DRENDO-1510 file (C-alpha; in Angstrom, 1 decimal, always signed):
<recs>
REC; n; res; u; v; w
REC; 1; MET; -0.1; +1.1; +0.4 .
REC; 2; VAL; +1.1; -2.2; -0.9 .
REC; 3; SER; -2.3; -3.1; -2.2 .
REC; 4; ARG; -2.4; +0.1; -4.2 .
REC; 5; ASP; +1.1; -0.4; -5.8 .
REC; 6; PRO; +1.5; -3.8; -7.5 .
REC; 7; LEU; +5.1; -3.0; -8.4 .
REC; 8; LEU; +6.0; -2.4; -4.8 .
REC; 9; PHE; +4.1; -5.6; -3.9 .
REC; 10; SER; +6.2; -7.6; -6.4 .
REC; 11; ARG; +9.4; -6.3; -4.9 .
REC; 12; ILE; +8.3; -7.4; -1.4 .
REC; 13; VAL; +7.3; -10.8; -2.8 .
REC; 14; ALA; +10.7; -11.0; -4.5 .
REC; 15; GLY; +12.4; -10.2; -1.2 .
REC; 16; LYS; +10.7; -13.0; +0.6 .
REC; 17; ILE; +11.7; -15.4; -2.1 .
REC; 18; ASN; +15.3; -14.2; -2.4 .
REC; 19; ALA; +15.7; -14.5; +1.4 .
REC; 20; CYS; +15.8; -18.3; +0.8 .
REC; 21; ARG; +18.6; -18.2; -1.8 .
REC; 22; LYS; +22.2; -18.8; -1.0 .
REC; 23; LEU; +24.9; -16.2; -1.1 .
REC; 24; PRO; +27.9; -16.6; -3.4 .
REC; 25; PRO; +31.3; -16.9; -1.7 .
REC; 26; LEU; +32.1; -13.6; +0.0 .
REC; 27; PRO; +33.5; -11.1; -0.6 .
REC; 28; ALA; +31.5; -10.6; -3.8 .
REC; 29; GLN; +30.9; -7.5; -5.9 .
REC; 30; ARG; +27.6; -6.7; -7.6 .
REC; 31; ARG; +26.2; -3.7; -9.5 .
REC; 32; ILE; +23.3; -1.8; -8.0 .
REC; 33; ASN; +21.9; +0.5; -10.7 .
REC; 34; ASN; +25.4; +0.7; -12.2 .
REC; 35; ILE; +27.0; +1.3; -8.8 .
REC; 36; ILE; +29.6; -1.4; -7.8 .
REC; 37; PHE; +29.1; -2.6; -4.3 .
REC; 38; GLU; +31.2; -5.1; -2.4 .
REC; 39; PHE; +29.5; -7.6; -0.1 .
REC; 40; ASP; +31.8; -8.9; +2.6 .
REC; 41; THR; +29.7; -9.0; +5.8 .
REC; 42; GLY; +28.5; -12.6; +5.8 .
REC; 43; GLU; +27.7; -12.5; +9.5 .
REC; 44; PHE; +25.1; -9.7; +8.9 .
REC; 45; TRP; +21.5; -10.9; +8.6 .
REC; 46; GLY; +20.8; -8.3; +5.9 .
REC; 47; THR; +23.6; -9.2; +3.5 .
REC; 48; ARG; +21.5; -11.7; +1.7 .
REC; 49; HIS; +18.7; -9.2; +1.3 .
REC; 50; MET; +21.1; -6.5; +0.1 .
REC; 51; TYR; +22.8; -8.8; -2.4 .
REC; 52; TYR; +19.5; -9.8; -4.0 .
REC; 53; GLY; +18.0; -6.3; -3.8 .
REC; 54; SER; +15.3; -6.9; -1.2 .
REC; 55; TYR; +16.7; -5.0; +1.8 .
REC; 56; ALA; +14.5; -2.3; +3.4 .
REC; 57; PRO; +12.0; -2.2; +0.5 .
REC; 58; LEU; +9.9; +0.7; +1.8 .
REC; 59; ILE; +12.9; +2.9; +2.4 .
REC; 60; VAL; +14.3; +2.1; -1.1 .
REC; 61; GLU; +10.9; +2.7; -2.6 .
REC; 62; THR; +10.8; +6.1; -0.9 .
REC; 63; MET; +14.2; +7.0; -2.3 .
REC; 64; ARG; +13.0; +6.0; -5.8 .
REC; 65; ARG; +10.0; +8.2; -5.5 .
REC; 66; PHE; +11.8; +11.3; -4.2 .
REC; 67; LEU; +15.2; +11.2; -5.8 .
REC; 68; HIS; +16.0; +11.9; -9.5 .
REC; 69; ARG; +19.0; +12.3; -11.8 .
REC; 70; GLY; +21.2; +15.2; -10.7 .
REC; 71; ASP; +19.8; +15.3; -7.2 .
REC; 72; ARG; +21.7; +15.6; -3.9 .
REC; 73; PHE; +21.1; +12.9; -1.3 .
REC; 74; ILE; +22.2; +13.0; +2.4 .
REC; 75; ASP; +22.7; +9.7; +4.1 .
REC; 76; VAL; +23.0; +10.0; +7.9 .
REC; 77; GLY; +24.1; +6.8; +9.6 .
REC; 78; ALA; +25.3; +5.3; +6.3 .
REC; 79; ASN; +26.7; +2.1; +8.0 .
REC; 80; ILE; +28.3; -0.1; +5.3 .
REC; 81; GLY; +27.0; +2.1; +2.5 .
REC; 82; TYR; +24.2; +0.1; +0.9 .
REC; 83; LEU; +21.6; +2.8; +0.9 .
REC; 84; SER; +24.3; +5.3; -0.2 .
REC; 85; ALA; +24.9; +3.0; -3.2 .
REC; 86; ILE; +21.2; +2.9; -3.9 .
REC; 87; GLY; +21.0; +6.7; -3.8 .
REC; 88; ALA; +24.1; +7.1; -6.0 .
REC; 89; GLY; +22.6; +4.8; -8.6 .
REC; 90; ILE; +19.4; +6.9; -8.6 .
REC; 91; VAL; +21.0; +10.4; -8.8 .
REC; 92; GLY; +23.6; +9.2; -11.3 .
REC; 93; LYS; +26.9; +10.8; -12.2 .
REC; 94; SER; +25.4; +14.3; -12.3 .
REC; 95; GLY; +24.1; +14.0; -8.7 .
REC; 96; GLU; +25.7; +13.8; -5.3 .
REC; 97; VAL; +25.6; +11.6; -2.2 .
REC; 98; HIS; +27.0; +12.8; +1.1 .
REC; 99; SER; +27.3; +9.9; +3.6 .
REC; 100; PHE; +28.1; +10.1; +7.3 .
REC; 101; GLU; +29.3; +7.1; +9.3 .
REC; 102; PRO; +31.3; +7.6; +12.6 .
REC; 103; VAL; +32.3; +3.9; +13.3 .
REC; 104; PRO; +35.8; +3.3; +11.7 .
REC; 105; ALA; +35.1; -0.3; +10.7 .
REC; 106; TYR; +32.0; +0.6; +8.7 .
REC; 107; PHE; +33.5; +3.9; +7.4 .
REC; 108; GLN; +36.2; +1.8; +5.7 .
REC; 109; LYS; +33.5; -0.1; +3.8 .
REC; 110; LEU; +32.0; +3.3; +2.9 .
REC; 111; GLN; +35.4; +4.4; +1.6 .
REC; 112; LYS; +35.6; +1.3; -0.6 .
REC; 113; LEU; +32.2; +2.2; -2.2 .
REC; 114; VAL; +33.8; +5.6; -3.1 .
REC; 115; ARG; +36.9; +3.9; -4.5 .
REC; 116; LEU; +34.9; +1.4; -6.6 .
REC; 117; ASN; +32.9; +4.2; -8.2 .
REC; 118; PRO; +35.2; +7.0; -9.1 .
REC; 119; ASP; +32.9; +8.5; -11.7 .
REC; 120; TYR; +30.2; +9.2; -9.1 .
REC; 121; THR; +30.2; +12.0; -6.5 .
REC; 122; ILE; +30.0; +10.0; -3.2 .
REC; 123; VAL; +31.4; +12.0; -0.3 .
REC; 124; ALA; +32.1; +9.9; +2.8 .
REC; 125; LYS; +32.5; +11.6; +6.1 .
REC; 126; ALA; +33.9; +9.8; +9.2 .
REC; 127; CYS; +31.8; +11.6; +11.8 .
REC; 128; ALA; +28.5; +11.6; +13.6 .
REC; 129; LEU; +25.9; +14.3; +13.4 .
REC; 130; GLY; +24.2; +16.1; +16.3 .
REC; 131; GLU; +23.2; +19.4; +17.8 .
REC; 132; THR; +26.6; +20.2; +19.4 .
REC; 133; GLN; +30.0; +20.0; +17.6 .
REC; 134; GLY; +32.7; +18.2; +19.5 .
REC; 135; MET; +33.5; +14.6; +20.5 .
REC; 136; ALA; +31.0; +12.1; +21.9 .
REC; 137; PRO; +30.9; +8.4; +22.8 .
REC; 138; ILE; +29.2; +5.9; +20.6 .
REC; 139; GLN; +28.4; +2.3; +21.5 .
REC; 140; VAL; +29.6; -0.2; +18.9 .
REC; 141; THR; +27.3; -3.2; +19.0 .
REC; 142; THR; +27.8; -6.9; +18.2 .
REC; 143; GLN; +25.2; -6.6; +15.4 .
REC; 144; ILE; +25.9; -4.5; +12.3 .
REC; 145; GLY; +23.7; -1.4; +12.0 .
REC; 146; GLN; +22.8; -1.1; +15.7 .
REC; 147; ASN; +25.5; +1.3; +16.8 .
REC; 148; THR; +24.1; +4.0; +19.0 .
REC; 149; MET; +24.9; +7.3; +20.8 .
REC; 150; VAL; +21.9; +6.7; +23.1 .
REC; 151; HIS; +23.5; +5.1; +26.1 .
REC; 152; GLY; +21.1; +2.7; +27.8 .
REC; 153; LEU; +19.3; +1.8; +24.5 .
REC; 154; LYS; +21.3; -1.4; +24.2 .
REC; 155; THR; +22.0; -4.0; +26.9 .
REC; 156; SER; +25.6; -4.6; +28.0 .
REC; 157; ASP; +25.8; -7.9; +26.2 .
REC; 158; GLN; +24.9; -6.2; +22.9 .
REC; 159; VAL; +27.7; -3.6; +23.2 .
REC; 160; LYS; +31.1; -4.6; +22.0 .
REC; 161; GLU; +33.0; -1.4; +22.8 .
REC; 162; THR; +32.5; +2.3; +23.3 .
REC; 163; ILE; +34.6; +4.7; +21.3 .
REC; 164; GLU; +34.9; +8.5; +21.0 .
REC; 165; VAL; +33.9; +10.0; +17.6 .
REC; 166; PRO; +33.7; +13.5; +16.2 .
REC; 167; VAL; +30.3; +15.1; +16.0 .
REC; 168; ILE; +29.3; +18.0; +13.6 .
REC; 169; ARG; +26.1; +19.9; +12.9 .
REC; 170; LEU; +24.6; +19.1; +9.5 .
REC; 171; ASP; +23.5; +22.7; +8.9 .
REC; 172; SER; +27.1; +23.8; +9.4 .
REC; 173; TYR; +28.4; +21.2; +7.0 .
REC; 174; LEU; +25.9; +22.2; +4.3 .
REC; 175; GLU; +26.8; +25.8; +4.7 .
REC; 176; ALA; +30.5; +25.2; +4.7 .
REC; 177; LYS; +30.3; +23.1; +1.5 .
REC; 178; GLY; +27.9; +25.6; -0.2 .
REC; 179; LEU; +25.2; +22.9; -0.5 .
REC; 180; GLY; +22.1; +25.1; -0.7 .
REC; 181; GLU; +19.6; +22.6; -2.1 .
REC; 182; VAL; +19.2; +19.1; -0.8 .
REC; 183; SER; +16.7; +16.7; -2.4 .
REC; 184; LEU; +16.3; +14.0; +0.2 .
REC; 185; VAL; +17.7; +13.2; +3.7 .
REC; 186; LYS; +17.8; +9.8; +5.3 .
REC; 187; ILE; +18.4; +9.5; +9.0 .
REC; 188; ASP; +19.0; +6.1; +10.7 .
REC; 189; ALA; +20.9; +6.8; +14.0 .
REC; 190; GLN; +19.5; +4.3; +16.4 .
REC; 191; GLY; +17.5; +6.8; +18.5 .
REC; 192; PHE; +19.8; +9.8; +18.1 .
REC; 193; GLU; +17.5; +11.5; +15.4 .
REC; 194; MET; +16.3; +14.3; +17.6 .
REC; 195; PRO; +19.8; +15.9; +18.2 .
REC; 196; ILE; +20.6; +15.4; +14.5 .
REC; 197; LEU; +17.4; +17.2; +13.4 .
REC; 198; LYS; +18.2; +20.0; +15.9 .
REC; 199; GLY; +21.5; +20.3; +14.2 .
REC; 200; LEU; +19.6; +21.2; +11.0 .
REC; 201; CYS; +17.6; +24.1; +12.5 .
REC; 202; ASN; +19.6; +26.9; +10.7 .
REC; 203; TYR; +19.2; +25.1; +7.4 .
REC; 204; PHE; +15.4; +24.8; +8.0 .
REC; 205; GLU; +15.2; +28.5; +8.7 .
REC; 206; GLN; +17.3; +29.7; +5.7 .
REC; 207; ALA; +16.9; +27.1; +2.9 .
REC; 208; GLU; +14.8; +28.1; -0.1 .
REC; 209; PHE; +13.7; +24.5; -0.5 .
REC; 210; LEU; +12.9; +22.0; +2.3 .
REC; 211; PRO; +13.7; +18.4; +1.4 .
REC; 212; PRO; +11.7; +15.3; +2.5 .
REC; 213; ILE; +13.4; +13.5; +5.4 .
REC; 214; ILE; +13.2; +9.7; +5.9 .
REC; 215; CYS; +13.7; +9.2; +9.6 .
REC; 216; GLU; +13.8; +6.1; +11.8 .
REC; 217; ILE; +12.2; +6.9; +15.2 .
REC; 218; ILE; +12.9; +4.8; +18.2 .
REC; 219; PRO; +10.4; +5.9; +20.9 .
REC; 220; ARG; +12.2; +4.3; +23.9 .
REC; 221; ALA; +15.3; +6.4; +23.2 .
REC; 222; TYR; +13.6; +9.7; +24.0 .
REC; 223; PRO; +13.4; +9.5; +27.8 .
REC; 224; LEU; +17.1; +8.3; +27.8 .
REC; 225; LEU; +18.0; +11.6; +26.0 .
REC; 226; GLY; +15.7; +13.7; +28.2 .
REC; 227; TYR; +13.1; +14.2; +25.4 .
REC; 228; GLN; +9.5; +13.3; +24.7 .
REC; 229; LEU; +8.0; +12.4; +21.4 .
REC; 230; ASN; +5.8; +15.5; +21.4 .
REC; 231; GLU; +8.9; +17.6; +21.4 .
REC; 232; LEU; +10.0; +16.0; +18.1 .
REC; 233; SER; +6.5; +16.6; +16.7 .
REC; 234; ASP; +6.4; +20.2; +17.7 .
REC; 235; TYR; +10.0; +20.9; +16.5 .
REC; 236; MET; +9.3; +19.5; +13.0 .
REC; 237; GLU; +5.9; +21.3; +12.7 .
REC; 238; GLN; +7.6; +24.5; +13.8 .
REC; 239; HIS; +10.0; +24.1; +10.9 .
REC; 240; GLY; +7.3; +23.4; +8.3 .
REC; 241; TYR; +7.2; +19.6; +8.4 .
REC; 242; GLN; +4.5; +17.0; +8.9 .
REC; 243; ALA; +5.1; +13.3; +9.8 .
REC; 244; ARG; +3.7; +11.0; +7.1 .
REC; 245; ASN; +4.0; +7.3; +6.2 .
REC; 246; VAL; +6.7; +5.8; +3.9 .
REC; 247; PRO; +6.9; +5.3; +1.0 .
REC; 248; ASP; +4.3; +7.6; -0.5 .
REC; 249; ALA; +3.3; +10.1; +2.2 .
REC; 250; SER; -0.4; +9.2; +1.7 .
REC; 251; ARG; -1.4; +9.6; +5.3 .
REC; 252; ALA; -0.4; +11.5; +8.4 .
REC; 253; VAL; +1.3; +9.8; +11.3 .
REC; 254; ASP; +0.9; +10.8; +14.9 .
REC; 255; ILE; +4.4; +10.3; +16.2 .
REC; 256; CYS; +3.4; +11.3; +19.7 .
REC; 257; ASN; +1.7; +7.9; +20.1 .
REC; 258; LEU; +4.4; +5.7; +18.5 .
REC; 259; LYS; +5.2; +2.7; +20.7 .
REC; 260; HIS; +7.7; +0.8; +18.5 .
REC; 261; THR; +10.5; +1.7; +16.1 .
REC; 262; GLU; +9.1; +3.1; +12.9 .
REC; 263; ASP; +10.3; +4.7; +9.7 .
REC; 264; ILE; +8.7; +8.1; +9.1 .
REC; 265; LEU; +8.7; +10.5; +6.2 .
REC; 266; PHE; +8.8; +14.1; +7.2 .
REC; 267; MET; +7.3; +16.1; +4.4 .
REC; 268; PRO; +7.2; +19.9; +3.9 .
REC; 269; THR; +3.7; +21.1; +4.6 .
REC; 270; LYS; +1.7; +22.9; +1.8 .
REC; 271; ALA; +2.7; +26.2; +3.4 .
REC; 272; ALA; +6.4; +25.3; +3.5 .
REC; 273; ARG; +8.9; +26.4; +1.0 .
REC; 274; GLY; +9.2; +24.0; -1.9 .
REC; 275; ALA; +6.5; +21.7; -0.8 .
REC; 276; ALA; +4.7; +21.7; -4.2 .
REC; 277; ARG; +7.6; +20.1; -6.0 .
REC; 278; HIS; +7.2; +16.9; -3.9 .
REC; 279; GLU; +3.7; +16.1; -5.1 .
REC; 280; GLN; +4.0; +12.5; -6.3 .
REC; 281; VAL; +2.1; +10.7; -9.0 .
REC; 282; CYS; +2.1; +6.9; -9.5 .
REC; 283; PRO; +2.2; +6.6; -13.3 .
REC; 284; GLN; +0.6; +3.9; -15.3 .
REC; 285; GLY; +4.1; +3.1; -16.5 .
REC; 286; ARG; +4.9; +1.6; -13.1 .
REC; 287; ILE; +1.9; -0.8; -13.5 .
REC; 288; ASP; +2.9; -1.6; -17.1 .
REC; 289; GLU; +6.4; -2.4; -15.9 .
REC; 290; LEU; +5.0; -4.9; -13.4 .
REC; 291; ARG; +2.7; -6.6; -15.9 .
REC; 292; SER; +5.6; -7.2; -18.3 .
REC; 293; GLY; +8.1; -8.3; -15.7 .
REC; 294; CYS; +5.6; -10.5; -13.9 .
REC; 295; ASP; +4.6; -12.4; -17.0 .
REC; 296; SER; +8.2; -13.5; -17.6 .
REC; 297; GLY; +9.2; -13.8; -13.9 .
REC; 298; THR; +12.3; -11.5; -14.5 .
REC; 299; LEU; +11.0; -8.8; -12.2 .
REC; 300; LEU; +10.6; -11.2; -9.4 .
REC; 301; GLY; +13.8; -13.1; -10.0 .
REC; 302; ILE; +11.9; -16.4; -10.3 .
REC; 303; ARG; +12.0; -17.1; -14.1 .
REC; 304; ASN; +12.9; -20.8; -13.5 .
REC; 305; LYS; +10.5; -21.4; -10.6 .
REC; 306; PRO; +7.1; -22.1; -12.2 .
REC; 307; ALA; +5.1; -22.7; -9.0 .
REC; 308; LEU; +6.3; -19.6; -7.3 .
REC; 309; LEU; +5.9; -17.6; -10.5 .
REC; 310; MET; +2.3; -18.7; -10.9 .
REC; 311; GLY; +1.5; -17.9; -7.3 .
REC; 312; ALA; +3.0; -14.5; -7.5 .
REC; 313; GLN; +1.3; -13.6; -10.8 .
REC; 314; ALA; -2.0; -14.6; -9.3 .
REC; 315; GLN; -1.5; -12.4; -6.3 .
REC; 316; VAL; -0.4; -9.4; -8.4 .
REC; 317; ARG; -3.3; -9.7; -10.8 .
REC; 318; SER; -5.8; -9.8; -7.9 .
REC; 319; LEU; -4.7; -6.3; -6.8 .
</recs>
């Protein structure tokens, strides 16, 4: 995939370069596609990558491909809100972002994102998602972004505390809010994705339009929840989805044979409702953008680093 998309390649190169740069004193605010985001988690390994725009490049690229102005984005497991900010910047003031984060400390950061950007529709919900509404325990880990409702997934020394959080079904939320059309869903729930997807079954059965779903899958969580990976595969196929690769859905992925954590893009099949509108084309304009940005070094953020710039230009032009 990277070899076929020079612009994506350049972003990954930039990520590796920026990972070596120092952060400014925190807290620090920065605009992400016109969205103001505050960075105040210096202890988190991903802060530097987020600040310089190189965090989760394949997920961000998938969002760029499948979200547009005026769209509606659902962020499940929003954590500190970085990908919600990315989504808000893409869908713009005419779009919507609905973000779910059950851990109070991280939800507060999500609320700050909302306050800093009052002209954008960012709806933050302090709850987890699942198959059954009610209260459930979540393990808060020592590392940001690793909180889980799958008990046994983390070792005791990785768990800081266990708290009770409210759980709702996503299909019930969408129905109650009258949100008939969703453009993209992102699920990062540290192994709890199966119950979350089961909590969407009514939406799958009734929606006129099925959205792509970016979903992190953690295979070793399934036996801990009493599931097998083939049950996830069968469930999604039953509701008109096929597992494909991020970011461009160019190949099918056999999730039954996954051994390690992997981000998957569930795409509506050709027979599913609304599948045709997701056909993606990589325009020549993307390549032209790279050529121009690479010549100056601005796209890679290395304008004043001649040796790095020459090396990156050579790699890009060889593709």
